[in-house]
N, C-alpha and C positions, 0 to 999 in steps of 0.2 A: 562298213558294219558299225553299229552303235555299241559303245561300251555299256556294260550293265551297271546299274546303280548299286553301290556297295555300302550305303548307309552313312556316308560322310557328308556333312553339311558344310557349306562354305563358311569361312570365318566371318564374313560380313553379316550373315543371317544370325549366327550365334551372338555376335556383338550387339546387334539391334535388339534381339530378344532379351538379353541380359539387361541392357539399358532400360528397356520397357518395363521389366519386372522391378528394377531398382526404382524407377520413377513411380510405379504404382505403389510400391512399399512406402515411399516417401509421402505420397498423397494419403495413404491409409494411416500412417503413424504421426504425421505432423500437419498442423494447420499452416496454410500458406499465406496467412495474413500479413507476414512481413513483406510480401511482394507488393501489397497494396497500401502499406503504411506510408503516411505522409513523409516521415523522416527518411525513408528509403528512396523515394522517387523525387523528393523536393530538394533542390540544392539552395542553400542560403548564400546570398552574396555578402561579402564583408567590405566595408569601406577601408580604404588605405589609411593606415595609421602612421604617425610619425614615430621615430624610435624612442622619443622621450615618453610618449603616451604608453607605448608598449612596455617600457622599462618600469614606469610607475605602476601599471597593472600587474606586472610580474611580481613586484615587491609586495603589493597588496595581497596577491594570491598566496604568496609564501606566508604572510602573517595569518591569513585565513585558514591555512592548512593546520596551524597550531591550535586553532579553536574550531572544533567540528561544527558548532552552531553557525559559524560564519562561512564555512566552506560551501561555496556555491557551485561546485562541480556537479553536485547532484540536486540542483534546485528543482523543485516541483513546478511544472508548468501545466496547469489544467487544460490549456489549449492543445497541447501535444501529447498528453498522457490520457489514455483511455483506461480509467480505473475499473471499468466493467469487464475487461478481459484480463484474466490472470489466473492464479491458483493459490490455494491455501498451502502454506509451507510451515513445517514444524521447526521451531527455533527455540531450543532450550536456553539459549544465552539471554533471551529477553526476560526482563523482570516486569511482571505486571504492575501497572500504575496503582492498582488497589486489589484487595481480596475481599471475599465475603466478610471476613472477620475484621479487616482493618477499616472498613467504611461503615460508619454508624447509620447510614441512610438506606442501606439495602434492606428491603422488607423480607421477612422470612419466606414468603411465598416465592420470591425470586432468588433465594440463596441456595445455590447448588450444595455447598458444603453443609449448611445447617439442615438441609433436607436429606442428608445421608450420602451424598456423592463422595466416594472414597478416593478416586484417582484425581490428580490435579493437573494432568497433562493438557487438559483442554485450555489451560491458560497460556500455553506456549505456541498456539497456532496464530499465524498472522497472514494477512492478505498481501500477496506480492503481485502487482500488475505486470503484464507483459511489457517489455521494452521501455520501462521507466522506473524511477525510484520514488517510492511513496515515503515521505519522511514520517518519523514517529510523532505521535500526538504530543504537543507541548502545551501543558495546561496554562502556563503563564502567558504564552502568545495568544491562546484562545480567550483568556480573561481580558487581556488588553484589547483585543478586537471587539469584545462585547461591552467594554466600559461605557456606561451611560445608556445601554440598550437593554431590551428585554428579549429573552429567548423562550419560545413557547414550544412545547411538545404536545400536540393535540392528537388524540386517537385512542386506541385500545391498549391492551396490556403490553403489546410490543413497544409502543411508544413510551409507555410508562417505564418499562425496563431500560430503554435507551436513555430516558431522562435520568433515571437513577444512576446509570453507568456514567453519564456525563458529569453529574454532580459529584460522584465518587472520584472521578479522574481529576477534577479541579479543586475539590474542597481541601485537600491536604496542603495546598500552597497558600491558603488564606488563613491568617491568624484567627484563633477562636473568637476573639471579641469583634471581628469584622464579618462574621457570617451568622446566618440564622436560618432555621427551617420551620415553616409553619405548615403543619399537616391538617388537612381537612377531609371531609367526606367526599367532596367533589374534586378538589384540587389540592396539590401540595405546592408551596412556594419556597424556593431557596433564594436567599438574598446574600449578596456579597457586597460589602461597602468599600 
């Protein structure tokens, strides 16, 4: 004679069902891009180093830790960092490189504060890419890379706003006698000597 079914499920079916729900929840709430990222699947080989070389590198690393500018633990590598994937994070500890009031080159039409914006929290949002560190903009490094070159922003009001922002980010590092702005109907030219 057969025993009647009393509503008890075997433990294995319950376990498989719970694992399935957990997996579906993970898929729903998280992107699984880390499974296909190059740093996860790719292993890098290292050449054998002598102890003297390792010791010299350790001493250099200790000195670099004292100066955050030289600390290469978080060096930005554009080949391994996908800056298109990430999120905007609010960081009140960052100080903006310029404000509408501190930069003389911001046109009134692009000035949030001069046009009545009361809150200033918008200046504390920064882009944080997934799985890599994006260093803060350094105006002196940017100017050094542009030395002897021309940088052109061509386009509509969006590019004009980006151009003004770039000028405002670098202009405070240049002495007044070594910079000039020539405004025209068609184009504006900022020169740094």
